One Martini backbone bead per residue (centre of mass of N, CA, C, O) as a GRO file, in nm:
protein
  312
    1UNK     BB    1   0.099   0.032   0.017
    2UNK     BB    2   0.041   0.370  -0.043
    3UNK     BB    3   0.196   0.652   0.111
    4UNK     BB    4   0.241   0.975   0.274
    5UNK     BB    5   0.506   1.207   0.314
    6UNK     BB    6   0.723   1.459   0.484
    7UNK     BB    7   0.906   1.766   0.395
    8UNK     BB    8   0.982   2.054   0.583
    9UNK     BB    9   1.024   2.237   0.816
   10UNK     BB   10   1.361   2.330   0.903
   11UNK     BB   11   1.595   2.443   1.080
   12UNK     BB   12   1.689   2.737   0.954
   13UNK     BB   13   1.582   3.027   0.895
   14UNK     BB   14   1.609   3.059   0.537
   15UNK     BB   15   1.711   2.785   0.475
   16UNK     BB   16   1.777   2.592   0.218
   17UNK     BB   17   1.564   2.296   0.149
   18UNK     BB   18   1.433   2.005   0.099
   19UNK     BB   19   1.080   1.974   0.147
   20UNK     BB   20   1.003   2.268   0.240
   21UNK     BB   21   0.813   2.483   0.398
   22UNK     BB   22   0.754   2.828   0.277
   23UNK     BB   23   0.649   2.951   0.520
   24UNK     BB   24   0.627   3.187   0.743
   25UNK     BB   25   0.778   3.247   1.109
   26UNK     BB   26   0.909   3.472   1.276
   27UNK     BB   27   0.686   3.590   1.464
   28UNK     BB   28   0.610   3.320   1.590
   29UNK     BB   29   0.877   3.278   1.738
   30UNK     BB   30   0.861   3.514   1.922
   31UNK     BB   31   0.597   3.437   2.075
   32UNK     BB   32   0.691   3.136   2.173
   33UNK     BB   33   0.933   3.203   2.345
   34UNK     BB   34   0.737   3.316   2.583
   35UNK     BB   35   0.556   3.041   2.633
   36UNK     BB   36   0.778   2.869   2.753
   37UNK     BB   37   0.716   2.655   3.041
   38UNK     BB   38   0.708   2.377   3.151
   39UNK     BB   39   0.439   2.235   3.114
   40UNK     BB   40   0.173   2.230   2.918
   41UNK     BB   41  -0.023   2.275   3.139
   42UNK     BB   42   0.120   2.514   3.279
   43UNK     BB   43   0.136   2.701   3.033
   44UNK     BB   44  -0.177   2.730   2.987
   45UNK     BB   45  -0.240   2.842   3.264
   46UNK     BB   46  -0.046   3.090   3.270
   47UNK     BB   47  -0.159   3.223   3.005
   48UNK     BB   48  -0.496   3.198   3.075
   49UNK     BB   49  -0.627   3.164   3.341
   50UNK     BB   50  -0.700   2.862   3.383
   51UNK     BB   51  -0.859   2.803   3.130
   52UNK     BB   52  -0.830   2.814   2.797
   53UNK     BB   53  -1.099   2.954   2.746
   54UNK     BB   54  -1.078   3.185   2.944
   55UNK     BB   55  -0.814   3.315   2.844
   56UNK     BB   56  -0.896   3.350   2.538
   57UNK     BB   57  -1.144   3.525   2.581
   58UNK     BB   58  -0.978   3.763   2.689
   59UNK     BB   59  -0.781   3.806   2.441
   60UNK     BB   60  -1.024   3.809   2.246
   61UNK     BB   61  -1.160   4.045   2.030
   62UNK     BB   62  -1.427   3.949   1.924
   63UNK     BB   63  -1.495   3.811   1.605
   64UNK     BB   64  -1.482   3.517   1.382
   65UNK     BB   65  -1.676   3.405   1.146
   66UNK     BB   66  -1.865   3.459   1.343
   67UNK     BB   67  -2.032   3.445   1.617
   68UNK     BB   68  -1.985   3.356   1.935
   69UNK     BB   69  -1.720   3.365   2.141
   70UNK     BB   70  -1.832   3.157   2.368
   71UNK     BB   71  -1.845   2.921   2.118
   72UNK     BB   72  -1.543   2.902   2.065
   73UNK     BB   73  -1.325   2.681   2.000
   74UNK     BB   74  -1.034   2.505   2.117
   75UNK     BB   75  -0.735   2.479   1.919
   76UNK     BB   76  -0.477   2.270   1.901
   77UNK     BB   77  -0.133   2.332   1.764
   78UNK     BB   78   0.131   2.199   1.643
   79UNK     BB   79   0.495   2.240   1.643
   80UNK     BB   80   0.790   2.360   1.593
   81UNK     BB   81   1.151   2.283   1.693
   82UNK     BB   82   1.398   2.524   1.603
   83UNK     BB   83   1.642   2.683   1.457
   84UNK     BB   84   1.634   3.051   1.478
   85UNK     BB   85   1.577   3.357   1.301
   86UNK     BB   86   1.538   3.688   1.480
   87UNK     BB   87   1.698   3.949   1.431
   88UNK     BB   88   1.941   3.890   1.672
   89UNK     BB   89   1.844   3.606   1.686
   90UNK     BB   90   1.988   3.266   1.748
   91UNK     BB   91   1.741   3.016   1.825
   92UNK     BB   92   1.547   2.828   1.978
   93UNK     BB   93   1.216   2.760   1.832
   94UNK     BB   94   0.868   2.801   1.818
   95UNK     BB   95   0.668   2.725   1.510
   96UNK     BB   96   0.408   2.848   1.270
   97UNK     BB   97   0.232   2.876   1.016
   98UNK     BB   98  -0.032   3.103   0.973
   99UNK     BB   99  -0.240   2.926   0.805
  100UNK     BB  100  -0.341   2.747   1.035
  101UNK     BB  101  -0.473   2.969   1.224
  102UNK     BB  102  -0.649   3.093   1.005
  103UNK     BB  103  -0.828   2.845   0.952
  104UNK     BB  104  -0.940   2.828   1.230
  105UNK     BB  105  -1.064   3.098   1.246
  106UNK     BB  106  -1.245   3.086   0.983
  107UNK     BB  107  -1.400   2.825   1.110
  108UNK     BB  108  -1.444   2.932   1.435
  109UNK     BB  109  -1.175   2.918   1.587
  110UNK     BB  110  -0.919   2.883   1.839
  111UNK     BB  111  -0.570   2.911   1.854
  112UNK     BB  112  -0.334   2.688   2.002
  113UNK     BB  113  -0.004   2.647   2.077
  114UNK     BB  114   0.212   2.328   2.068
  115UNK     BB  115   0.500   2.272   2.186
  116UNK     BB  116   0.760   2.092   2.226
  117UNK     BB  117   0.767   1.862   2.528
  118UNK     BB  118   0.767   1.727   2.795
  119UNK     BB  119   0.605   1.388   2.821
  120UNK     BB  120   0.306   1.234   2.939
  121UNK     BB  121   0.002   1.114   3.002
  122UNK     BB  122  -0.078   1.331   3.206
  123UNK     BB  123  -0.006   1.577   3.030
  124UNK     BB  124  -0.174   1.516   2.777
  125UNK     BB  125  -0.444   1.524   2.924
  126UNK     BB  126  -0.422   1.806   3.041
  127UNK     BB  127  -0.422   1.956   2.775
  128UNK     BB  128  -0.692   1.835   2.661
  129UNK     BB  129  -0.877   1.947   2.892
  130UNK     BB  130  -0.826   2.253   2.760
  131UNK     BB  131  -0.959   2.130   2.496
  132UNK     BB  132  -1.163   2.073   2.183
  133UNK     BB  133  -0.900   2.042   1.982
  134UNK     BB  134  -0.684   1.893   1.723
  135UNK     BB  135  -0.365   1.970   1.551
  136UNK     BB  136  -0.144   1.794   1.342
  137UNK     BB  137   0.119   1.902   1.188
  138UNK     BB  138   0.355   1.974   0.988
  139UNK     BB  139   0.692   1.834   0.899
  140UNK     BB  140   0.916   1.631   0.986
  141UNK     BB  141   1.028   1.330   0.991
  142UNK     BB  142   0.971   1.042   1.107
  143UNK     BB  143   1.112   0.817   1.303
  144UNK     BB  144   1.191   0.507   1.188
  145UNK     BB  145   1.232   0.360   1.467
  146UNK     BB  146   0.923   0.353   1.525
  147UNK     BB  147   0.905   0.132   1.255
  148UNK     BB  148   1.176  -0.057   1.225
  149UNK     BB  149   1.392   0.143   1.086
  150UNK     BB  150   1.631   0.276   0.896
  151UNK     BB  151   1.783   0.556   0.800
  152UNK     BB  152   1.775   0.741   0.529
  153UNK     BB  153   1.927   0.985   0.348
  154UNK     BB  154   1.633   1.118   0.280
  155UNK     BB  155   1.600   1.140   0.586
  156UNK     BB  156   1.545   1.299   0.850
  157UNK     BB  157   1.644   1.406   1.132
  158UNK     BB  158   1.540   1.339   1.426
  159UNK     BB  159   1.246   1.449   1.635
  160UNK     BB  160   1.187   1.323   1.927
  161UNK     BB  161   1.020   1.537   2.083
  162UNK     BB  162   0.787   1.553   1.872
  163UNK     BB  163   0.712   1.258   1.861
  164UNK     BB  164   0.634   1.230   2.153
  165UNK     BB  165   0.422   1.453   2.177
  166UNK     BB  166   0.225   1.363   1.946
  167UNK     BB  167   0.173   1.079   2.045
  168UNK     BB  168   0.048   1.152   2.314
  169UNK     BB  169  -0.186   1.330   2.199
  170UNK     BB  170  -0.317   1.117   2.015
  171UNK     BB  171  -0.367   0.902   2.228
  172UNK     BB  172  -0.532   1.092   2.426
  173UNK     BB  173  -0.755   1.172   2.206
  174UNK     BB  174  -0.864   0.883   2.163
  175UNK     BB  175  -0.935   0.824   2.456
  176UNK     BB  176  -1.121   1.094   2.494
  177UNK     BB  177  -1.252   1.209   2.210
  178UNK     BB  178  -1.085   1.417   2.075
  179UNK     BB  179  -1.090   1.611   1.820
  180UNK     BB  180  -0.890   1.542   1.504
  181UNK     BB  181  -0.613   1.668   1.289
  182UNK     BB  182  -0.412   1.549   1.028
  183UNK     BB  183  -0.114   1.696   0.866
  184UNK     BB  184   0.069   1.504   0.687
  185UNK     BB  185   0.254   1.423   0.920
  186UNK     BB  186   0.004   1.375   1.098
  187UNK     BB  187  -0.070   1.114   0.947
  188UNK     BB  188   0.188   0.958   0.994
  189UNK     BB  189   0.191   0.975   1.308
  190UNK     BB  190  -0.062   0.820   1.339
  191UNK     BB  191   0.015   0.551   1.205
  192UNK     BB  192   0.264   0.500   1.391
  193UNK     BB  193   0.123   0.518   1.674
  194UNK     BB  194  -0.057   0.250   1.570
  195UNK     BB  195   0.174   0.060   1.400
  196UNK     BB  196   0.270   0.165   1.145
  197UNK     BB  197   0.413   0.243   0.816
  198UNK     BB  198   0.672   0.382   0.599
  199UNK     BB  199   0.768   0.548   0.326
  200UNK     BB  200   1.063   0.722   0.299
  201UNK     BB  201   1.056   0.733  -0.039
  202UNK     BB  202   0.833   0.788  -0.279
  203UNK     BB  203   0.982   0.802  -0.556
  204UNK     BB  204   1.058   0.485  -0.539
  205UNK     BB  205   0.763   0.403  -0.589
  206UNK     BB  206   0.625   0.614  -0.824
  207UNK     BB  207   0.867   0.749  -1.011
  208UNK     BB  208   0.837   1.050  -0.878
  209UNK     BB  209   0.794   1.418  -0.787
  210UNK     BB  210   0.476   1.487  -0.758
  211UNK     BB  211   0.474   1.566  -0.424
  212UNK     BB  212   0.779   1.714  -0.466
  213UNK     BB  213   0.915   1.989  -0.633
  214UNK     BB  214   1.027   2.210  -0.485
  215UNK     BB  215   1.112   2.545  -0.405
  216UNK     BB  216   0.828   2.612  -0.259
  217UNK     BB  217   0.630   2.418  -0.440
  218UNK     BB  218   0.325   2.319  -0.477
  219UNK     BB  219   0.155   2.047  -0.549
  220UNK     BB  220  -0.091   1.905  -0.774
  221UNK     BB  221  -0.341   1.662  -0.669
  222UNK     BB  222  -0.546   1.415  -0.697
  223UNK     BB  223  -0.839   1.342  -0.495
  224UNK     BB  224  -1.009   1.032  -0.392
  225UNK     BB  225  -1.308   1.003  -0.242
  226UNK     BB  226  -1.465   0.797  -0.019
  227UNK     BB  227  -1.743   0.648   0.021
  228UNK     BB  228  -1.868   0.603   0.346
  229UNK     BB  229  -1.706   0.836   0.487
  230UNK     BB  230  -1.620   1.094   0.678
  231UNK     BB  231  -1.480   1.245   0.449
  232UNK     BB  232  -1.712   1.212   0.253
  233UNK     BB  233  -1.910   1.389   0.431
  234UNK     BB  234  -1.739   1.652   0.395
  235UNK     BB  235  -1.624   1.632   0.063
  236UNK     BB  236  -1.749   1.396  -0.090
  237UNK     BB  237  -1.845   1.119  -0.208
  238UNK     BB  238  -1.674   1.045  -0.514
  239UNK     BB  239  -1.495   1.279  -0.516
  240UNK     BB  240  -1.277   1.534  -0.669
  241UNK     BB  241  -0.969   1.679  -0.567
  242UNK     BB  242  -0.726   1.936  -0.490
  243UNK     BB  243  -0.403   1.881  -0.369
  244UNK     BB  244  -0.162   2.009  -0.158
  245UNK     BB  245   0.187   1.923  -0.209
  246UNK     BB  246   0.475   1.836   0.038
  247UNK     BB  247   0.604   1.525  -0.012
  248UNK     BB  248   0.817   1.194   0.038
  249UNK     BB  249   0.605   1.029   0.197
  250UNK     BB  250   0.438   0.716   0.319
  251UNK     BB  251   0.217   0.481   0.358
  252UNK     BB  252   0.238   0.143   0.403
  253UNK     BB  253   0.131   0.022   0.670
  254UNK     BB  254  -0.159  -0.009   0.801
  255UNK     BB  255  -0.316   0.055   1.084
  256UNK     BB  256  -0.475  -0.038   1.325
  257UNK     BB  257  -0.793   0.137   1.317
  258UNK     BB  258  -0.764   0.216   1.023
  259UNK     BB  259  -0.900   0.395   0.741
  260UNK     BB  260  -0.945   0.455   0.401
  261UNK     BB  261  -1.064   0.787   0.239
  262UNK     BB  262  -0.812   0.848   0.034
  263UNK     BB  263  -0.672   0.885  -0.296
  264UNK     BB  264  -0.456   0.822  -0.565
  265UNK     BB  265  -0.386   0.700  -0.874
  266UNK     BB  266  -0.122   0.546  -0.738
  267UNK     BB  267  -0.222   0.472  -0.420
  268UNK     BB  268  -0.195   0.700  -0.249
  269UNK     BB  269  -0.252   0.794   0.063
  270UNK     BB  270  -0.474   1.079   0.164
  271UNK     BB  271  -0.671   0.933   0.379
  272UNK     BB  272  -0.769   0.891   0.726
  273UNK     BB  273  -0.953   0.696   0.990
  274UNK     BB  274  -1.074   0.651   1.285
  275UNK     BB  275  -1.220   0.396   1.457
  276UNK     BB  276  -1.469   0.499   1.693
  277UNK     BB  277  -1.465   0.809   1.645
  278UNK     BB  278  -1.596   1.114   1.587
  279UNK     BB  279  -1.293   1.271   1.529
  280UNK     BB  280  -1.032   1.102   1.313
  281UNK     BB  281  -0.820   1.272   1.099
  282UNK     BB  282  -0.609   1.223   0.801
  283UNK     BB  283  -0.400   1.417   0.579
  284UNK     BB  284  -0.160   1.469   0.313
  285UNK     BB  285  -0.245   1.729   0.255
  286UNK     BB  286  -0.289   2.106   0.241
  287UNK     BB  287  -0.572   2.276   0.348
  288UNK     BB  288  -0.448   2.549   0.446
  289UNK     BB  289  -0.383   2.620   0.113
  290UNK     BB  290  -0.730   2.643   0.080
  291UNK     BB  291  -0.923   2.899   0.185
  292UNK     BB  292  -1.180   2.817  -0.013
  293UNK     BB  293  -1.150   2.521   0.160
  294UNK     BB  294  -1.276   2.459   0.502
  295UNK     BB  295  -1.414   2.184   0.580
  296UNK     BB  296  -1.215   2.040   0.768
  297UNK     BB  297  -1.215   2.271   0.978
  298UNK     BB  298  -1.522   2.288   1.024
  299UNK     BB  299  -1.556   1.988   1.113
  300UNK     BB  300  -1.381   2.023   1.366
  301UNK     BB  301  -1.523   2.262   1.504
  302UNK     BB  302  -1.784   2.120   1.534
  303UNK     BB  303  -1.688   1.883   1.695
  304UNK     BB  304  -1.567   2.062   1.933
  305UNK     BB  305  -1.844   2.180   2.010
  306UNK     BB  306  -1.973   1.914   2.088
  307UNK     BB  307  -1.761   1.827   2.300
  308UNK     BB  308  -1.806   2.057   2.489
  309UNK     BB  309  -2.105   2.018   2.548
  310UNK     BB  310  -2.069   1.729   2.679
  311UNK     BB  311  -1.787   1.827   2.863
  312UNK     BB  312  -1.864   2.079   3.053
   0.00000   0.00000   0.00000
C-alpha cells in the first residue's frame, strides 16, 4: 500500500533545503519563545488564567467568521521546534506557519499553539482537558526507528521531542474522544503511533517527484474521496478534489484501527480516519493552503463544539 510522507520546515529559518514548507514564521517564533516554560499543562494555565477557554476568551476581542465568542472552540495546533533566526536572535524557537491558525480562525475556532516539550500520559491528558480539538501539523519526517526501520539518507534527522509529544497527544485524544485532524506529517504520525509503517522516500515507489516539486512550490494532485467514509461526508463521497502536496513519504502498512478514506491515482493514501471515534482524521495534503475550501477545518471546529457541549 502506498501512503504519503513529508519533508517540510526545519533547520534554520531562511536556509534553503529540499522538501520544506515555504511559509514564513519569524513573528510566530518571537511569540512562542515567550510562551514556553514548565509542562504543557502548566504553560496553558499560566498563559490563560484558569482554563484555556477562559484565558483565550479574555485575550480575543470580537469575533471571527461570525458567531458568539463564547461558543468558539479552542483548537490546539502542534508546532515546530528548531533553530531559528529573528532580529538579532539565533536560537531554538517554536513556530508554525500562520496559514494554520488562519484556517482555524476562519472556520470559527481559536488556535492555541502547542510546542514540543517533555511529556507523559498525565501531561498529554492535562493539555487535552483544556482543549476542544487538536491539529497535528506538518513538519519533519517521523523517526523511522519508531516503525522498525533504519533511516535512509533521504530521511530527515529525527526530532524525537516532537515525535514523543505528538504521539502522546494523539494517543490521549483517541482515548478521550477529543476531535483531531492530522495534516501531512500529522497523518504519518497517526499511522506510526498506532503501529503502522511509512515509505521513507515516495519517489522510489511511484517513480516521480509529483508530490514534492521542491523550491517551495506546492504540487497539485487529484485526491479521490471514498464514499461511505467520514471524510466523504465532509468533502463529498466519490468526489475528486485537488490537494496541495509537499511531501516525500507515504504510509506503507496501514495501522490497525485506521481505514483509508481517500487516495490518488497511483495508490498513495491521501486520507485516513480512526475507527470508532467521533472525529479522528488525517490527510496527506495541505488543506490550510486552500483558504477557499475550509470544510475539513469547519468539520473539526463543529466536532470540537459538540465535544465541548457534551464535556462541559
